[in-house]
C-alpha positions as CSV (number, residue, x, y, z in Angstrom):
1,M,77.2,139.9,41.9
2,P,74.8,140.3,38.9
3,T,71.8,138.0,38.9
4,H,72.1,135.0,36.5
5,L,69.4,134.5,33.8
6,R,68.5,131.2,35.4
7,E,67.7,132.8,38.7
8,L,65.6,135.4,37.0
9,L,63.6,132.6,35.3
10,R,62.9,131.1,38.7
11,R,61.3,134.2,40.1
12,D,57.5,134.8,40.1
13,G,56.0,136.7,37.2
14,I,57.0,137.1,33.6
15,L,60.5,138.2,32.5
16,V,60.3,140.9,29.9
17,I,63.3,140.8,27.6
18,P,63.9,143.5,24.9
19,A,66.0,142.3,22.0
20,V,68.6,144.9,21.2
21,Y,71.1,145.1,18.3
22,D,74.4,146.3,19.7
23,A,76.3,147.2,22.9
24,L,74.9,150.8,23.0
25,S,71.3,149.7,22.7
26,A,72.0,147.1,25.4
27,K,73.3,149.8,27.7
28,I,70.1,151.8,27.1
29,A,68.0,148.8,28.1
30,E,70.0,148.2,31.2
31,R,69.8,151.9,32.2
32,L,66.0,151.7,31.8
33,G,65.8,148.9,34.3
34,F,65.3,145.8,32.2
35,K,66.6,142.7,34.0
36,A,68.0,141.0,30.8
37,V,68.5,141.7,27.1
38,G,68.1,139.5,24.0
39,L,70.3,139.4,20.9
40,G,68.7,138.0,17.7
41,G,70.1,137.0,14.4
42,F,67.4,139.2,12.8
43,L,69.0,142.2,14.5
44,V,72.6,141.4,13.9
45,A,72.0,140.6,10.2
46,A,70.5,144.1,9.9
47,S,73.0,146.1,12.0
48,R,76.2,144.3,11.0
49,L,75.4,143.3,7.4
50,G,72.5,145.4,6.3
51,L,70.8,142.1,5.2
52,P,67.6,140.3,6.1
53,D,67.5,137.3,8.5
54,V,67.7,134.5,5.9
55,G,70.9,132.6,6.9
56,Y,73.8,134.9,5.9
57,L,75.2,135.3,9.4
58,T,77.9,132.9,10.6
59,M,78.4,131.6,14.0
60,S,81.6,133.6,14.5
61,E,79.8,136.8,13.6
62,M,77.1,136.1,16.2
63,V,79.7,135.3,18.8
64,E,81.5,138.6,18.2
65,A,78.1,140.4,18.7
66,V,77.4,138.4,21.9
67,R,80.9,139.3,23.3
68,A,80.5,143.0,22.6
69,M,77.0,143.2,24.1
70,A,77.7,141.0,27.2
71,G,80.8,143.0,27.9
72,A,79.0,146.3,27.8
73,V,76.3,145.5,30.5
74,G,75.9,143.8,33.8
75,I,72.6,142.1,33.1
76,P,72.2,138.7,31.5
77,L,72.1,138.1,27.8
78,L,69.8,135.6,26.0
79,A,71.3,134.9,22.6
80,D,69.9,133.5,19.3
81,G,71.9,130.4,18.3
82,D,69.9,129.9,15.1
83,T,70.1,126.2,14.1
84,G,73.4,125.7,15.9
85,Y,75.2,126.2,12.5
86,G,75.5,122.5,11.6
87,N,75.1,119.0,13.0
88,P,75.2,118.1,16.7
89,L,78.9,118.5,16.9
90,N,78.7,122.0,15.5
91,V,76.0,122.7,18.1
92,R,78.4,121.7,20.9
93,R,80.9,124.2,19.7
94,T,78.3,126.9,19.2
95,V,77.1,126.5,22.8
96,Q,80.6,126.7,24.2
97,E,81.6,129.6,22.1
98,Y,78.4,131.5,23.1
99,E,79.1,130.7,26.8
100,A,82.7,131.9,26.5
101,A,81.5,135.1,24.9
102,G,79.1,135.8,27.8
103,A,75.7,134.4,26.8
104,Q,73.7,133.0,29.7
105,G,70.9,131.6,27.6
106,I,70.9,130.2,24.0
107,V,67.9,129.6,21.7
108,L,68.3,126.8,19.2
109,E,65.7,126.3,16.5
110,D,64.6,123.4,14.3
111,Q,64.6,125.0,10.9
112,V,66.6,123.7,8.0
113,W,69.7,125.8,7.4
114,P,69.9,128.4,5.9
115,K,67.0,129.5,8.1
116,K,64.6,132.3,7.7
117,C,63.0,134.6,10.2
118,G,59.7,132.9,11.1
119,H,57.7,136.0,10.2
120,I,59.1,136.7,6.8
121,P,56.6,135.7,4.1
122,G,57.3,132.6,2.2
123,P,57.9,128.9,2.9
124,R,60.4,127.5,5.3
125,Q,61.4,123.9,6.3
126,V,62.1,122.2,9.6
127,V,64.3,119.3,10.3
128,S,62.9,116.1,11.7
129,L,62.0,115.9,15.3
130,D,64.7,113.3,15.9
131,E,67.4,115.4,14.3
132,H,66.6,118.4,16.5
133,L,66.4,116.3,19.6
134,K,69.9,115.1,19.0
135,K,71.1,118.7,18.6
136,L,69.4,119.7,21.8
137,E,70.9,116.7,23.6
138,A,74.3,117.8,22.4
139,A,73.7,121.4,23.5
140,L,72.6,120.3,27.0
141,E,75.7,118.1,27.4
142,A,78.1,120.7,26.0
143,R,77.4,123.4,28.6
144,R,80.5,124.2,30.7
145,D,78.3,126.2,33.1
146,A,75.3,124.2,34.3
147,R,73.4,127.4,34.7
148,T,73.4,128.2,31.0
149,L,69.8,128.0,29.7
150,I,69.1,126.0,26.6
151,I,65.8,127.1,25.0
152,A,64.3,125.0,22.2
153,R,62.6,126.8,19.5
154,T,60.2,125.2,17.0
155,D,59.3,126.8,13.7
156,A,56.9,123.9,12.8
157,R,53.7,126.0,13.2
158,G,54.1,127.5,9.7
159,P,54.9,124.5,7.6
160,L,53.3,121.7,9.7
161,G,50.6,123.3,11.8
162,F,49.9,124.1,15.4
163,D,49.4,120.5,16.6
164,E,52.9,119.5,15.3
165,A,54.5,122.5,16.9
166,I,52.9,121.4,20.3
167,R,54.1,117.8,19.7
168,R,57.6,119.0,19.1
169,A,57.5,121.3,22.1
170,R,56.5,118.5,24.4
171,A,59.3,116.3,23.1
172,Y,61.8,119.1,23.7
173,Q,60.4,119.6,27.2
174,K,60.7,115.9,28.0
175,L,64.3,115.9,26.9
176,G,65.0,118.5,29.6
177,V,65.5,121.8,27.9
178,D,65.1,124.9,30.1
179,G,62.4,126.6,28.0
180,V,60.4,126.3,24.8
181,F,59.8,128.9,22.2
182,I,57.0,128.3,19.6
183,E,57.6,130.7,16.7
184,A,55.0,132.5,14.7
185,L,51.7,131.5,16.4
186,Q,49.0,132.8,14.1
187,S,46.0,133.7,16.3
188,L,45.1,134.9,19.8
189,E,43.5,131.5,20.4
190,E,46.9,129.8,19.6
191,V,48.7,132.2,21.9
192,R,46.3,131.2,24.7
193,R,46.3,127.5,23.9
194,A,50.0,126.9,23.8
195,P,50.6,127.3,27.6
196,A,47.6,125.2,28.4
197,E,49.0,122.4,26.1
198,L,52.5,122.6,27.8
199,P,52.0,122.7,31.5
200,G,55.2,123.0,33.6
201,V,57.4,124.4,30.8
202,A,59.0,127.9,30.8
203,L,57.4,129.2,27.6
204,V,58.7,132.1,25.5
205,A,56.3,134.5,23.8
206,N,57.8,136.2,20.8
207,M,56.3,139.6,20.2
208,F,57.0,141.0,16.8
209,V,55.3,144.2,15.5
210,A,53.6,143.5,12.2
211,G,54.4,139.8,12.5
212,K,52.1,136.8,12.3
213,T,51.4,136.6,16.1
214,P,48.9,139.0,17.6
215,L,50.5,141.4,20.0
216,C,49.7,141.1,23.7
217,T,50.8,143.0,26.8
218,S,53.2,141.4,29.2
219,K,50.5,141.1,31.8
220,E,48.2,139.3,29.3
221,L,51.0,136.9,28.4
222,E,51.7,136.3,32.1
223,G,48.0,135.5,32.6
224,F,48.1,133.0,29.8
225,G,51.0,131.3,31.4
226,Y,54.1,132.5,29.6
227,K,57.4,132.9,31.5
228,I,59.4,135.1,29.0
229,A,58.1,138.0,26.8
230,L,60.7,138.6,24.1
231,W,60.2,141.8,22.1
232,V,62.4,141.3,19.1
233,T,62.4,144.1,16.6
234,D,61.1,147.3,18.2
235,A,64.5,148.8,19.3
236,L,66.0,148.2,15.9
237,W,63.1,149.5,13.9
238,A,62.8,152.6,16.1
239,A,66.5,153.3,15.6
240,A,66.2,152.8,11.8
241,K,63.3,155.2,11.5
242,A,65.0,157.8,13.7
243,V,68.2,157.7,11.6
244,K,66.2,157.9,8.4
245,E,64.2,160.9,9.5
246,V,67.2,162.8,10.8
247,L,69.3,162.2,7.7
248,E,66.4,163.1,5.5
249,T,66.2,166.5,7.3
250,L,69.9,167.0,6.8
251,R,69.7,166.2,3.1
252,D,66.7,168.4,2.5
253,E,67.5,171.4,4.8
254,G,71.3,171.3,5.2
255,T,71.0,171.1,9.0
256,T,69.5,169.0,11.7
257,V,68.3,171.9,13.8
258,R,64.6,171.2,13.2
259,V,64.9,167.7,14.6
260,R,67.2,168.4,17.4
261,D,64.6,167.3,19.9
262,R,64.9,163.8,18.4
263,L,68.6,163.6,19.4
264,M,69.9,162.4,22.7
265,G,71.6,165.3,24.6
266,F,75.3,165.7,24.9
267,D,75.5,165.1,28.6
268,E,73.0,162.2,28.6
269,Y,74.9,160.4,25.9
270,F,78.3,160.7,27.5
271,D,76.8,159.6,30.8
272,L,75.3,156.6,29.1
273,V,78.6,155.5,27.6
274,G,80.4,156.1,30.9
275,L,82.6,159.0,30.0
276,P,82.8,160.4,33.6
277,E,84.2,157.0,34.9
278,H,86.7,156.9,32.0
279,Q,87.9,160.4,32.8
280,R,88.3,159.4,36.5
281,L,90.4,156.5,35.5
282,E,92.4,158.6,33.1
283,S,93.2,161.1,35.8
284,R,94.3,158.3,38.1
285,Y,96.4,156.3,35.7
286,A,97.4,158.6,32.9
287,P,97.5,162.2,34.2
């Protein structure tokens, strides 16, 4: 039986989770040996809508993305629940819909809806501490599977400062969430201080290329005291760049021969998507 995300979190060391944007990229992560994958609204907004992560996605669109990804792999999925898409009653439904779709962990943030990615330039607002505590309480009680992880994210660092972000994180920890995620820490000193200020909590480090938080290796983050290293955009941006370069070559040269080495091979691709197994099933059931 596949290992549940909660069990992975109990193990020694840091859990490295790449955020991926669809079922195919999730299968690649699984094939490469990652123990879990993440799905963020940033990625789904881009891959499904071609839009920035500024609150356009609906809960049902995220649930469809969770279901497709969770159904494609045998490793656990940590999913972005944004703000829960409404009040505490909406949060209850969000948690249960995500669970039914296959998410084993759900991140819920304290931004005002419509939210914005914590690294996009510009102002953002957070709800009151009491309001988010009620949402998290609803989320914890709504779980139909007691193993489902509820991770509380705070975006207070930007608008209200580091100390307020820590205050909120402590309150979320006291409530009984399974992990805490402080978004958009703004210096290496803050990255180091956060675990020291929050002993005993499973802390998520959000690594975002070109974002506000300095990049650290997984080993460095483990040494600081983080439990999860979530790399949120790299797979999406790598894919976007590769597609752009290949299509530019096709436009300019009328062929993609020159960039053939950038493409996955025929056999490797069909092995990745499981064609041999489907052919075996076809020969058995539909000769």
